[in-house]
NUNUDO-60593 format. One record per residue: residue in one letter; x, y, z of N, C-alpha, C in turn. Coordinates in steps of 0.2 Angstrom, whole numbers, padded with zeros to 4 digits, always signed. Layout:
% residues N
AXYZXYZXYZ
...
% end
This chain:
% residues 453
M+0004-0006+0000+0000+0000+0000+0004+0006+0000
Y+0003+0011-0004+0006+0017-0005+0003+0022+0000
M+0007+0026+0004+0004+0031+0008+0008+0038+0007
L+0004+0043+0006+0007+0049+0004+0011+0052+0010
S+0017+0053+0009+0021+0055+0015+0020+0062+0017
S+0021+0063+0023+0020+0070+0026+0024+0075+0022
K+0030+0073+0020+0034+0078+0016+0031+0080+0010
I+0029+0075+0006+0025+0076+0000+0019+0080+0001
K+0015+0078+0006+0009+0082+0007+0010+0089+0009
L+0016+0090+0013+0017+0097+0015+0020+0101+0009
T+0024+0098+0004+0026+0101-0002+0020+0103-0006
A+0015+0099-0007+0009+0100-0011+0005+0106-0008
I+0004+0106-0001+0001+0112+0002+0004+0118+0001
I+0011+0118+0002+0015+0124+0001+0014+0127-0006
L+0014+0122-0011+0013+0124-0018+0006+0128-0019
M+0001+0125-0016-0006+0128-0017-0006+0134-0013
V-0003+0135-0008-0004+0142-0004+0000+0147-0008
V+0006+0145-0010+0010+0150-0014+0007+0152-0020
G+0004+0147-0024+0001+0148-0030-0006+0152-0029
L-0009+0151-0024-0015+0155-0022-0014+0162-0021
I-0008+0164-0018-0006+0170-0016-0004+0174-0023
G-0001+0170-0028+0001+0173-0034-0006+0174-0038
L-0011+0170-0038-0017+0171-0041-0021+0177-0039
V-0021+0178-0032-0024+0184-0029-0021+0190-0031
Y-0014+0190-0031-0010+0196-0034-0012+0197-0041
G-0012+0192-0045-0014+0193-0052-0021+0197-0053
F-0026+0195-0049-0032+0199-0050-0032+0206-0047
L-0028+0207-0042-0027+0213-0039-0024+0218-0043
A-0019+0215-0047-0014+0219-0051-0018+0221-0058
A-0023+0218-0060-0027+0220-0066-0031+0226-0065
P-0031+0230-0070-0034+0237-0070-0042+0236-0069
D-0045+0240-0065-0052+0240-0064-0056+0244-0069
N-0053+0249-0072-0057+0253-0077-0053+0256-0082
V-0056+0260-0087-0052+0263-0092-0047+0268-0090
E-0049+0272-0084-0044+0277-0082-0038+0274-0079
E-0038+0268-0076-0032+0265-0074-0028+0262-0080
V-0031+0260-0085-0027+0258-0091-0023+0264-0094
K-0027+0270-0094-0024+0276-0097-0018+0278-0092
E-0019+0278-0086-0013+0280-0081-0007+0275-0082
M-0009+0268-0083-0003+0264-0084+0001+0265-0090
M-0003+0266-0095+0000+0268-0102+0004+0274-0102
A+0001+0279-0098+0005+0286-0098+0011+0285-0094
A+0011+0281-0088+0017+0280-0084+0022+0276-0088
E+0020+0271-0092+0025+0268-0096+0028+0272-0101
E+0025+0277-0104+0028+0282-0109+0033+0286-0106
H+0033+0287-0099+0038+0291-0096+0044+0287-0094
H+0043+0280-0094+0049+0275-0093+0050+0271-0099
D+0050+0274-0104+0051+0270-0111+0058+0267-0111
G+0063+0269-0108+0070+0266-0108+0071+0261-0103
S+0067+0260-0099+0069+0255-0093+0064+0249-0093
H+0062+0246-0098+0058+0241-0098+0061+0235-0095
A+0067+0233-0096+0070+0227-0093+0070+0227-0085
A+0070+0234-0083+0071+0234-0075+0064+0235-0072
V+0059+0235-0076+0052+0235-0073+0050+0229-0069
S+0048+0229-0063+0047+0223-0059+0039+0222-0058
N+0036+0228-0059+0029+0228-0058+0025+0224-0063
E+0021+0219-0062+0018+0214-0066+0013+0218-0071
S+0009+0223-0069+0004+0227-0073+0008+0231-0078
T+0014+0234-0076+0017+0239-0080+0020+0235-0086
A+0023+0229-0084+0026+0224-0089+0020+0222-0094
Q+0014+0221-0092+0009+0219-0096+0007+0225-0101
M+0007+0231-0098+0006+0237-0102+0011+0239-0107
Q+0017+0237-0106+0022+0238-0111+0021+0233-0117
A+0019+0227-0116+0017+0223-0121+0011+0226-0125
T+0007+0229-0122+0001+0232-0125+0003+0238-0129
E+0008+0242-0127+0010+0248-0130+0013+0246-0137
D+0017+0240-0136+0021+0238-0142+0017+0235-0148
A+0011+0233-0146+0007+0230-0151-0001+0232-0151
S-0002+0238-0149-0008+0241-0147-0012+0242-0154
H-0009+0242-0159-0012+0243-0166-0013+0237-0170
N-0011+0231-0167-0011+0224-0170-0018+0222-0170
T-0021+0221-0175-0029+0219-0175-0030+0212-0177
A-0025+0208-0177-0026+0201-0179-0031+0197-0174
N-0031+0200-0168-0035+0197-0163-0042+0200-0162
A-0043+0205-0166-0050+0209-0165-0056+0204-0165
E-0056+0199-0169-0061+0194-0169-0062+0191-0162
A-0057+0189-0159-0057+0185-0153-0060+0190-0147
T-0058+0196-0147-0060+0201-0142-0066+0205-0143
G-0068+0205-0150-0074+0209-0151-0073+0216-0153
A-0066+0218-0153-0064+0225-0155-0064+0225-0163
G-0067+0231-0165-0067+0232-0172-0060+0235-0175
E-0059+0234-0181-0052+0236-0184-0052+0244-0184
G-0046+0247-0181-0046+0254-0182-0049+0258-0176
D-0051+0254-0171-0054+0258-0165-0050+0263-0162
H-0053+0269-0160-0049+0274-0157-0053+0276-0151
G-0049+0281-0147-0052+0284-0141-0053+0279-0136
D-0059+0280-0132-0061+0276-0126-0062+0268-0128
S-0064+0267-0134-0066+0260-0137-0059+0256-0137
H-0054+0260-0139-0047+0257-0139-0045+0255-0132
Y-0046+0259-0127-0044+0258-0120-0049+0252-0117
E-0055+0252-0119-0060+0247-0117-0057+0240-0119
H-0055+0240-0125-0052+0234-0128-0046+0231-0124
L-0042+0236-0123-0036+0234-0119-0038+0232-0112
L-0043+0235-0109-0045+0234-0102-0048+0227-0102
H-0052+0225-0107-0055+0218-0107-0049+0213-0107
Q-0044+0214-0111-0039+0209-0112-0035+0209-0106
L-0033+0214-0102-0029+0214-0096-0033+0211-0091
Q-0040+0212-0090-0044+0209-0085-0044+0201-0087
S-0044+0199-0093-0044+0192-0095-0038+0188-0093
K-0032+0192-0092-0026+0188-0091-0026+0184-0085
P-0028+0186-0079-0027+0181-0074-0032+0175-0075
W-0038+0177-0078-0043+0171-0079-0040+0166-0084
S-0037+0169-0089-0034+0165-0094-0028+0160-0091
A-0024+0163-0087-0019+0160-0083-0021+0154-0079
I-0027+0155-0076-0030+0150-0072-0033+0144-0076
Y-0036+0146-0082-0039+0141-0086-0034+0137-0089
V-0028+0140-0091-0023+0136-0095-0020+0130-0090
S-0018+0132-0084-0016+0127-0079-0021+0122-0077
A-0027+0125-0076-0033+0120-0074-0034+0115-0079
F-0034+0117-0085-0036+0112-0091-0030+0108-0092
F-0024+0110-0091-0018+0106-0092-0018+0100-0087
F-0019+0101-0081-0019+0096-0076-0025+0091-0077
F-0031+0094-0078-0037+0091-0079-0036+0086-0085
M-0033+0088-0091-0032+0084-0097-0028+0078-0096
I-0023+0079-0091-0019+0073-0089-0023+0068-0086
A-0027+0069-0082-0032+0064-0078-0036+0061-0083
L-0039+0065-0088-0044+0063-0093-0040+0058-0098
G-0035+0061-0100-0031+0057-0105-0029+0050-0102
T-0027+0050-0095-0025+0044-0092-0031+0039-0092
L-0037+0042-0091-0043+0038-0090-0044+0035-0097
V-0043+0038-0103-0044+0036-0109-0039+0030-0111
F-0033+0031-0109-0028+0026-0110-0029+0020-0106
Y-0032+0021-0100-0034+0015-0096-0040+0011-0099
A-0045+0015-0102-0050+0012-0105-0048+0008-0111
I-0044+0011-0115-0041+0008-0121-0038+0001-0119
Q-0034+0001-0114-0030-0005-0112-0035-0011-0110
I-0041-0009-0107-0046-0014-0105-0050-0016-0111
A-0052-0011-0115-0056-0013-0121-0052-0018-0126
A-0045-0016-0126-0041-0020-0131-0039-0027-0127
Q-0040-0028-0121-0038-0033-0117-0031-0034-0118
A-0027-0029-0117-0020-0029-0117-0017-0033-0112
G-0012-0037-0113-0009-0041-0108-0002-0038-0105
W+0000-0033-0108+0006-0030-0105+0005-0025-0099
S-0001-0022-0099-0002-0016-0095-0006-0017-0088
P-0009-0022-0087-0013-0023-0080-0009-0021-0074
V-0002-0022-0074+0002-0020-0068+0002-0012-0067
L+0000-0009-0072+0000-0001-0072-0007+0001-0070
F-0012-0003-0069-0019-0001-0069-0020+0004-0063
R-0017+0001-0057-0019+0005-0051-0015+0012-0051
V-0009+0012-0054-0006+0019-0055-0011+0023-0059
M-0014+0021-0065-0018+0025-0069-0024+0027-0065
E-0027+0022-0061-0033+0024-0057-0031+0029-0052
G-0025+0029-0049-0023+0035-0044-0023+0041-0048
I-0020+0042-0054-0020+0048-0057-0027+0050-0059
T-0031+0046-0061-0038+0048-0063-0042+0051-0057
A-0039+0050-0051-0043+0052-0045-0043+0060-0046
Y-0039+0063-0049-0039+0070-0050-0045+0072-0055
L-0048+0068-0059-0053+0069-0064-0059+0073-0061
L-0061+0071-0055-0067+0074-0052-0066+0082-0050
P-0061+0083-0046-0060+0090-0044-0058+0094-0050
G-0053+0091-0054-0051+0095-0060-0056+0096-0065
S-0061+0092-0067-0066+0093-0071-0071+0098-0069
I-0072+0098-0062-0077+0103-0059-0074+0110-0060
I-0068+0111-0058-0065+0117-0058-0065+0120-0066
V-0063+0116-0070-0063+0118-0077-0070+0120-0080
V-0075+0116-0078-0082+0118-0080-0084+0124-0077
L-0082+0125-0070-0084+0131-0067-0081+0137-0070
I-0075+0137-0072-0071+0142-0076-0074+0144-0082
V-0076+0139-0087-0078+0141-0093-0086+0143-0093
V-0089+0141-0088-0096+0143-0087-0096+0150-0084
F-0093+0152-0078-0094+0158-0075-0089+0163-0077
A-0083+0161-0080-0079+0166-0083-0079+0167-0090
G-0084+0164-0093-0084+0163-0101-0084+0170-0104
T-0086+0175-0101-0086+0182-0105-0079+0184-0106
H-0074+0181-0103-0067+0183-0104-0064+0179-0109
F-0067+0173-0111-0064+0169-0116-0068+0169-0123
F-0075+0169-0123-0079+0168-0129-0083+0174-0131
P-0081+0176-0137-0084+0182-0140-0091+0181-0141
W-0093+0175-0143-0100+0174-0144-0105+0175-0138
Q-0102+0176-0132-0106+0177-0126-0108+0185-0126
N-0105+0189-0130-0106+0196-0130-0112+0198-0135
E-0117+0199-0132-0124+0200-0136-0123+0206-0141
E-0119+0211-0139-0119+0217-0144-0115+0215-0150
L-0109+0211-0149-0105+0208-0154-0109+0204-0159
V-0113+0199-0156-0117+0194-0160-0122+0198-0164
A-0125+0204-0161-0130+0207-0165-0127+0210-0171
K-0121+0212-0172-0118+0215-0177-0114+0210-0182
D-0114+0203-0180-0110+0198-0183-0115+0193-0186
K-0115+0192-0193-0120+0188-0196-0117+0180-0195
I-0111+0180-0195-0108+0173-0194-0110+0170-0187
L-0109+0174-0182-0111+0172-0175-0118+0171-0175
Q-0122+0175-0178-0129+0174-0178-0131+0167-0181
L-0128+0165-0186-0129+0159-0189-0127+0153-0185
K-0122+0154-0181-0119+0149-0176-0123+0149-0169
A-0128+0153-0169-0131+0154-0162-0135+0148-0160
G-0137+0144-0165-0140+0138-0163-0136+0133-0159
Y-0129+0133-0160-0125+0129-0156-0121+0133-0151
L-0119+0139-0153-0115+0143-0148-0120+0148-0144
N-0124+0145-0139-0128+0149-0135-0127+0146-0128
L-0128+0151-0123-0126+0149-0116-0130+0143-0113
P-0136+0142-0114-0140+0137-0111-0137+0130-0114
F-0136+0129-0120-0134+0123-0123-0127+0122-0121
F-0123+0127-0121-0116+0127-0119-0115+0124-0112
I-0119+0126-0108-0119+0124-0101-0121+0117-0100
I-0126+0115-0104-0129+0108-0104-0124+0103-0107
R-0120+0105-0112-0115+0101-0115-0109+0100-0109
A-0107+0105-0106-0102+0105-0101-0104+0100-0095
I-0110+0100-0093-0113+0096-0088-0113+0089-0090
I-0114+0088-0097-0114+0081-0099-0107+0078-0099
Y-0103+0082-0101-0096+0080-0101-0094+0078-0094
L-0095+0083-0090-0093+0082-0083-0096+0075-0080
I-0102+0074-0081-0106+0068-0078-0103+0062-0082
G-0103+0062-0088-0101+0056-0092-0094+0053-0090
W-0089+0058-0090-0082+0056-0089-0081+0053-0082
N-0084+0057-0077-0084+0055-0070-0088+0049-0068
V-0093+0047-0071-0097+0041-0070-0093+0035-0072
Y-0090+0036-0078-0086+0030-0080-0080+0029-0076
R-0077+0034-0073-0071+0033-0069-0073+0030-0062
Y-0079+0032-0060-0082+0029-0054-0083+0021-0055
F-0086+0019-0060-0088+0012-0061-0081+0008-0063
A-0077+0011-0067-0070+0008-0068-0067+0006-0062
R-0066+0011-0057-0063+0010-0051-0067+0005-0047
K-0073+0005-0047-0077+0001-0043-0076-0007-0045
Y-0077-0008-0052-0076-0014-0055-0069-0017-0053
S-0064-0013-0054-0057-0015-0052-0056-0017-0045
V-0059-0014-0040-0059-0016-0033-0063-0022-0032
E-0068-0023-0036-0072-0029-0035-0069-0035-0038
Q-0065-0034-0043-0061-0039-0046-0056-0042-0041
S-0053-0037-0038-0047-0039-0033-0050-0043-0027
N-0057-0042-0026-0060-0045-0020-0064-0051-0022
A-0064-0053-0029-0068-0058-0031-0065-0065-0030
A-0069-0070-0030-0066-0077-0029-0062-0079-0035
V-0058-0084-0035-0054-0086-0040-0058-0088-0046
N-0056-0086-0052-0059-0088-0058-0066-0084-0059
D-0067-0079-0055-0074-0075-0055-0072-0069-0059
Y-0073-0068-0065-0071-0063-0069-0077-0058-0071
R-0082-0059-0067-0088-0055-0069-0087-0047-0068
P-0083-0045-0063-0082-0038-0063-0077-0035-0069
Y-0073-0040-0071-0069-0038-0077-0073-0037-0083
K-0078-0042-0084-0082-0041-0090-0086-0035-0090
K-0089-0033-0084-0092-0027-0083-0088-0021-0085
S-0082-0021-0083-0077-0016-0084-0075-0015-0092
F-0075-0021-0095-0074-0021-0102-0080-0018-0106
K-0086-0019-0104-0091-0016-0107-0092-0009-0106
A-0090-0007-0100-0090+0000-0098-0085+0004-0102
A-0079+0001-0103-0074+0004-0107-0076+0005-0114
V-0079+0000-0117-0081+0001-0124-0086+0007-0125
F-0091+0007-0120-0096+0013-0121-0093+0019-0119
F-0088+0019-0115-0085+0026-0113-0081+0028-0119
L-0077+0024-0122-0073+0026-0128-0077+0029-0133
I-0083+0026-0134-0088+0029-0139-0090+0036-0137
F-0092+0037-0131-0094+0043-0128-0089+0048-0128
F-0083+0046-0126-0077+0051-0126-0075+0053-0133
I-0075+0049-0138-0074+0052-0145-0079+0057-0147
L-0085+0057-0145-0090+0062-0147-0089+0068-0143
T-0088+0067-0136-0088+0073-0132-0081+0076-0132
E-0076+0073-0133-0069+0076-0134-0070+0081-0140
M-0073+0079-0145-0073+0083-0151-0077+0089-0150
T-0083+0089-0147-0087+0095-0145-0084+0099-0140
M-0080+0096-0135-0077+0099-0130-0071+0104-0133
A-0068+0101-0138-0063+0105-0141-0066+0111-0145
W-0072+0110-0148-0075+0116-0151-0077+0121-0146
D-0080+0118-0140-0083+0123-0136-0078+0127-0132
W-0073+0123-0129-0069+0127-0124-0063+0130-0127
F-0061+0129-0134-0055+0132-0137-0057+0135-0144
M-0060+0131-0148-0061+0134-0155-0066+0140-0155
S-0071+0139-0150-0076+0145-0150-0073+0151-0147
M-0067+0151-0145-0063+0157-0143-0062+0162-0149
N-0061+0158-0155-0061+0162-0161-0066+0159-0166
P-0073+0162-0165-0078+0159-0168-0079+0159-0175
H-0075+0163-0178-0075+0163-0186-0070+0158-0188
W-0065+0156-0184-0060+0151-0187-0062+0144-0185
Y-0060+0139-0190-0062+0132-0189-0056+0128-0192
S-0056+0122-0189-0051+0117-0192-0054+0110-0191
T-0054+0106-0196-0057+0099-0195-0052+0095-0191
L-0046+0097-0191-0041+0093-0187-0040+0095-0180
F-0044+0100-0178-0043+0103-0171-0044+0098-0165
P-0050+0095-0165-0051+0090-0160-0046+0085-0159
W-0043+0082-0165-0038+0077-0164-0032+0080-0162
Y-0030+0087-0163-0025+0090-0161-0025+0091-0153
V-0031+0093-0151-0031+0093-0143-0031+0086-0140
F-0034+0081-0143-0033+0075-0141-0026+0072-0140
S-0022+0074-0145-0015+0071-0145-0011+0075-0140
T-0012+0081-0139-0009+0084-0133-0011+0081-0126
M-0017+0080-0126-0020+0077-0119-0017+0070-0118
F-0017+0066-0124-0015+0059-0123-0007+0058-0122
V-0003+0062-0125+0004+0061-0124+0006+0064-0117
S+0003+0069-0115+0004+0072-0108+0002+0067-0103
A-0004+0063-0104-0006+0058-0099-0001+0052-0099
I+0001+0050-0104+0006+0044-0104+0012+0046-0101
T+0014+0052-0102+0021+0054-0099+0020+0055-0092
V+0015+0057-0089+0014+0057-0082+0013+0050-0079
I+0010+0045-0083+0010+0038-0080+0017+0036-0080
A+0021+0037-0084+0028+0035-0084+0032+0038-0078
I+0031+0044-0077+0034+0048-0072+0032+0045-0065
V+0026+0044-0064+0023+0042-0058+0025+0035-0057
T+0025+0031-0062+0027+0024-0061+0035+0023-0059
V+0039+0027-0062+0046+0027-0060+0047+0029-0053
F+0043+0034-0051+0043+0037-0044+0041+0031-0039
L+0036+0028-0041+0034+0022-0036+0038+0016-0036
K+0041+0015-0042+0046+0009-0043+0052+0011-0039
R+0055+0017-0039+0061+0019-0035+0059+0018-0028
A+0053+0020-0026+0051+0020-0019+0050+0013-0016
G+0050+0008-0021+0049+0001-0019+0042-0001-0018
Y+0037+0002-0021+0030+0001-0020+0027-0004-0026
V+0031-0004-0032+0028-0008-0038+0034-0012-0040
T+0036-0016-0036+0042-0021-0038+0040-0025-0044
F+0033-0026-0045+0031-0031-0050+0031-0027-0057
I+0033-0021-0057+0033-0017-0064+0041-0018-0066
N+0042-0020-0072+0049-0020-0074+0051-0015-0079
D+0057-0016-0081+0060-0011-0086+0056-0011-0093
S+0053-0017-0094+0050-0018-0101+0043-0013-0101
H+0040-0013-0095+0034-0008-0094+0036-0001-0095
I+0041+0001-0092+0044+0008-0093+0046+0009-0100
H+0049+0004-0103+0051+0004-0111+0045+0005-0115
D+0039+0002-0114+0033+0003-0118+0030+0009-0117
L+0030+0012-0110+0027+0018-0109+0031+0024-0113
A+0038+0023-0113+0042+0027-0117+0041+0027-0124
K+0039+0021-0127+0038+0020-0134+0031+0024-0135
Y+0026+0024-0131+0020+0028-0132+0022+0035-0132
M+0026+0037-0127+0028+0044-0127+0031+0046-0134
F+0036+0042-0137+0039+0043-0143+0034+0043-0149
A+0030+0038-0149+0025+0038-0154+0020+0043-0155
F+0017+0045-0149+0012+0050-0149+0015+0057-0149
S+0021+0058-0148+0025+0064-0149+0025+0065-0157
I+0026+0060-0161+0026+0060-0168+0019+0061-0171
F+0014+0058-0167+0007+0059-0169+0005+0066-0168
W+0007+0069-0163+0006+0076-0161+0009+0081-0167
A+0015+0079-0168+0019+0084-0173+0015+0083-0180
Y+0013+0077-0182+0010+0076-0188+0003+0080-0189
L-0001+0080-0183-0007+0084-0183-0005+0092-0183
W+0000+0094-0179+0002+0101-0179+0004+0103-0186
F+0008+0099-0190+0010+0101-0196+0005+0101-0201
S+0000+0096-0201-0005+0095-0206-0010+0101-0205
Q-0011+0103-0199-0016+0109-0198-0013+0115-0201
F-0006+0116-0199-0003+0122-0201-0001+0122-0208
M+0001+0117-0211+0003+0117-0218-0003+0118-0223
L-0009+0115-0221-0015+0116-0225-0018+0123-0225
I-0018+0126-0219-0020+0133-0218-0015+0137-0222
W-0009+0136-0221-0004+0141-0224-0004+0140-0231
Y-0005+0134-0234-0005+0133-0241-0011+0136-0244
A-0017+0135-0241-0023+0138-0244-0024+0146-0243
N-0021+0148-0238-0020+0156-0237-0027+0159-0237
I-0032+0156-0234-0039+0159-0234-0039+0164-0228
P-0041+0170-0229-0041+0175-0223-0044+0173-0217
E-0050+0170-0217-0053+0168-0210-0050+0162-0207
E-0045+0158-0211-0041+0153-0208-0034+0155-0205
V-0031+0159-0209-0024+0161-0207-0024+0166-0201
T-0029+0169-0199-0029+0174-0194-0027+0170-0187
Y-0029+0164-0187-0027+0160-0181-0020+0160-0180
F-0016+0159-0185-0009+0158-0185-0005+0164-0185
I-0008+0170-0188-0005+0176-0188-0003+0179-0181
M-0008+0179-0177-0006+0181-0170-0001+0177-0167
R-0001+0170-0167+0003+0166-0164+0010+0166-0167
I+0011+0167-0173+0018+0168-0176+0021+0175-0175
E+0017+0180-0175+0019+0187-0175+0021+0189-0168
E+0016+0187-0163+0017+0189-0156+0019+0184-0151
Y+0019+0178-0153+0021+0172-0149+0026+0168-0152
N+0030+0171-0156+0035+0168-0161+0039+0163-0157
L+0042+0165-0152+0047+0160-0148+0043+0154-0145
L+0038+0156-0142+0034+0150-0139+0031+0145-0145
F+0029+0148-0150+0026+0145-0155+0030+0139-0158
F+0036+0142-0160+0041+0137-0163+0045+0133-0158
G+0046+0136-0152+0049+0133-0147+0045+0127-0144
M+0039+0127-0145+0034+0122-0143+0036+0116-0147
L+0037+0117-0154+0038+0112-0159+0044+0108-0157
V+0049+0112-0155+0056+0109-0153+0055+0104-0147
L+0051+0107-0142+0051+0103-0136+0046+0097-0137
N+0041+0098-0141+0036+0092-0141+0038+0087-0147
F+0042+0089-0151+0044+0084-0157+0051+0083-0157
V+0055+0088-0158+0063+0087-0159+0066+0083-0153
F+0065+0086-0147+0068+0083-0141+0066+0076-0140
P+0059+0074-0140+0057+0067-0139+0060+0062-0145
I+0059+0065-0151+0061+0060-0156+0069+0059-0156
L+0073+0064-0154+0080+0063-0154+0082+0059-0148
L+0079+0060-0142+0081+0057-0136+0078+0050-0135
L+0072+0049-0138+0069+0042-0136+0069+0038-0142
M+0073+0040-0147+0074+0035-0153+0077+0029-0152
N+0082+0029-0147+0086+0024-0145+0082+0019-0141
S+0082+0013-0142+0078+0008-0138+0081+0008-0131
D+0087+0008-0131+0090+0007-0124+0089+0012-0119
F+0088+0018-0122+0087+0024-0118+0080+0024-0114
K+0075+0020-0118+0069+0020-0115+0068+0015-0109
R+0073+0012-0108+0074+0007-0102+0077+0011-0096
I+0080+0017-0097+0083+0020-0091+0078+0025-0088
P+0076+0023-0082+0070+0027-0078+0072+0034-0078
H+0077+0036-0075+0079+0044-0074+0079+0047-0081
F+0081+0044-0086+0081+0047-0093+0074+0048-0095
V+0070+0043-0094+0063+0044-0096+0059+0049-0093
V+0061+0050-0086+0058+0056-0082+0060+0062-0085
G+0067+0063-0086+0069+0069-0089+0066+0071-0096
V+0066+0066-0100+0062+0068-0107+0055+0069-0105
G+0052+0066-0101+0045+0067-0099+0044+0074-0097
I+0048+0077-0092+0047+0084-0090+0048+0089-0096
I+0052+0087-0101+0053+0092-0107+0046+0091-0110
I+0043+0085-0111+0037+0085-0115+0031+0088-0112
L+0031+0088-0105+0026+0091-0101+0026+0099-0102
I+0032+0101-0101+0033+0109-0102+0031+0111-0109
G+0033+0107-0114+0031+0108-0121+0023+0108-0122
H+0020+0104-0119+0013+0103-0120+0009+0108-0115
Y+0012+0111-0110+0009+0116-0106+0009+0122-0110
I+0015+0123-0114+0015+0129-0119+0010+0128-0124
D+0009+0122-0126+0004+0121-0131-0003+0123-0129
V-0005+0121-0123-0011+0124-0120-0011+0131-0119
Y-0006+0134-0117-0005+0141-0117-0007+0145-0123
L-0004+0142-0129-0005+0145-0135-0012+0143-0138
L-0016+0139-0135-0023+0138-0137-0027+0143-0134
V-0025+0146-0128-0029+0151-0125-0027+0158-0126
M-0021+0159-0124-0019+0166-0123-0019+0171-0129
P-0017+0168-0135-0018+0173-0141-0025+0175-0142
S-0030+0170-0141-0037+0171-0142-0040+0176-0137
T-0038+0176-0131-0041+0180-0125-0037+0186-0124
I-0031+0187-0124-0027+0193-0122-0023+0196-0128
G-0023+0192-0134-0020+0195-0139-0012+0196-0138
P-0010+0202-0140-0003+0203-0140+0000+0205-0133
N-0005+0205-0128-0004+0208-0121-0001+0202-0117
W+0003+0198-0119+0005+0192-0115+0011+0194-0111
F+0012+0191-0106+0018+0191-0102+0018+0186-0096
F+0022+0181-0097+0022+0175-0092+0025+0178-0085
G+0020+0179-0081+0022+0182-0075+0019+0179-0069
I+0017+0183-0064+0015+0180-0057+0008+0176-0058
P+0003+0178-0062-0003+0174-0062-0002+0167-0065
E+0003+0167-0071+0004+0161-0074+0008+0156-0069
I+0013+0159-0066+0017+0155-0061+0012+0153-0055
G+0008+0157-0052+0004+0156-0047-0001+0150-0048
S-0004+0151-0054-0009+0146-0056-0006+0139-0057
L+0000+0139-0060+0004+0133-0061+0006+0129-0055
L+0008+0133-0050+0010+0130-0044+0004+0128-0040
F-0002+0132-0040-0008+0130-0036-0010+0123-0039
F-0011+0122-0046-0014+0116-0048-0009+0110-0048
L-0002+0112-0048+0003+0106-0047+0002+0104-0040
G+0001+0108-0035+0001+0106-0028-0006+0102-0027
L-0011+0104-0030-0018+0101-0030-0017+0094-0033
F-0014+0094-0039-0013+0087-0043-0009+0082-0039
I-0004+0084-0036+0001+0080-0032-0003+0077-0026
F-0007+0082-0022-0011+0080-0016-0016+0075-0018
V-0020+0076-0023-0026+0072-0025-0023+0065-0028
V-0019+0065-0032-0016+0059-0035-0013+0055-0030
G-0009+0058-0025-0005+0054-0020-0011+0051-0015
A-0016+0055-0014-0021+0052-0010-0025+0046-0013
G-0026+0047-0020-0029+0042-0024-0025+0035-0024
L-0018+0036-0025-0014+0030-0025-0014+0026-0019
G-0015+0030-0013-0015+0026-0007-0022+0023-0005
K-0027+0023-0009-0033+0021-0006-0034+0013-0007
E-0030+0010-0012-0030+0003-0013-0023+0001-0014
S-0023-0006-0014-0016-0009-0015-0014-0008-0023
L-0008-0006-0024-0006-0005-0031-0005-0011-0035
Y-0006-0017-0032-0006-0023-0035-0013-0025-0037
P-0015-0025-0044-0021-0026-0046-0023-0034-0046
K-0024-0036-0040-0025-0043-0039-0032-0045-0042
G-0032-0051-0046-0038-0054-0049-0039-0052-0056
N-0035-0048-0059-0035-0046-0066-0033-0052-0070
P-0037-0054-0075-0036-0061-0079-0029-0060-0083
F-0027-0055-0084-0020-0054-0088-0015-0052-0083
L-0015-0053-0077-0010-0050-0072-0004-0054-0073
K-0004-0061-0073+0002-0065-0074+0006-0063-0080
E+0002-0063-0085+0005-0061-0092+0009-0054-0091
S+0005-0050-0088+0008-0043-0087+0015-0043-0083
E+0014-0047-0077+0020-0047-0073+0026-0051-0076
N+0025-0055-0081+0030-0059-0084+0032-0056-0091
Y+0029-0050-0092+0030-0046-0099+0038-0044-0099
H+0041-0046-0105+0048-0044-0106+0048-0042-0114
Y+0051-0037-0115+0052-0035-0122+0059-0033-0124
% end
């Protein structure tokens, strides 16, 4: 039995407290009205030569605003018209700066939530495929998915109650002037949006509840009694069908509708690939941690090797989708499509292409050698690089659409990352300790224990 140590528990609590302080500061530092925006920009004009020495978060934000205040590539996402002047210009900036702390929270909240959801999907795939190599990892996966309930609730609350900071179609004045948004109003409307979010929340968590329930029942079942496993198999099949449909609409709802004029048929797959590779990476990291601590001696290097192979394979899959989406839109050069990439390339250039290096170049170079996949600390190191890259990926899904060129990786981003990291460690650690990490009774357990590649 694993037990969350007092040291890890204290570390998680400290991360949450420090992160919460950073989040509070981020909201307090955001301007409250147009007058404050004008004062901040005026103050920045008087200190034009000392940008690097500025330590105040809001002032740094305003410098980014000043540098790109006439950039209109994100006008669609914020509702601002091209060539706005006077107070409307400052109102546009005010909306973006007030959205920054909310966006920072949303990025981190979704990042850790998608790890839990992706782990649940990987778990369901293993059961539905009746895979023989992976059952020794099931309790590790179940522990990680313990974060699904609190993580999904937080994300749904953010998209529902802070939606005006993310989704232009919730602005009634904008919709009244926009024929395209009016045509999409049958799908993009608040009651239906909330209903869909609740369906996602219930469906994903109901499967997680029954998957865990059947797993525990199988451990306590009599010899050769595999009824709980058969129930788990059926539940996994239905869940995967449900997930395919809801992940697609979730990607539309929670990300694509931030740019309601833009669309891509590859986008749901792109979001899925980010979710899936991040989840597998965390499974590998947690497994290595538990193995080093002596809790999962029945897991061998071949299991670590296979997890690393999945990290390698789905990093390539992610890169394939990234390139396919980018290349097709770049080649077609259709105005309503390229606007999505214009903002990201012009204002987020370093992050945009740096993400490609972290998510594709590093994994393919470092994990190509089969022997390296068997070295636990090497897999963890590569995994950390992959997770950083996919955090940036989620960051780029949100920030260009919500705050445009006014981005600055500061206290709100760091605070939200620390808070949700602490919460994730605390919840997952507690989840791992609820049941034995040895999945007794699984019909493929012996095959999994003796697995060697």
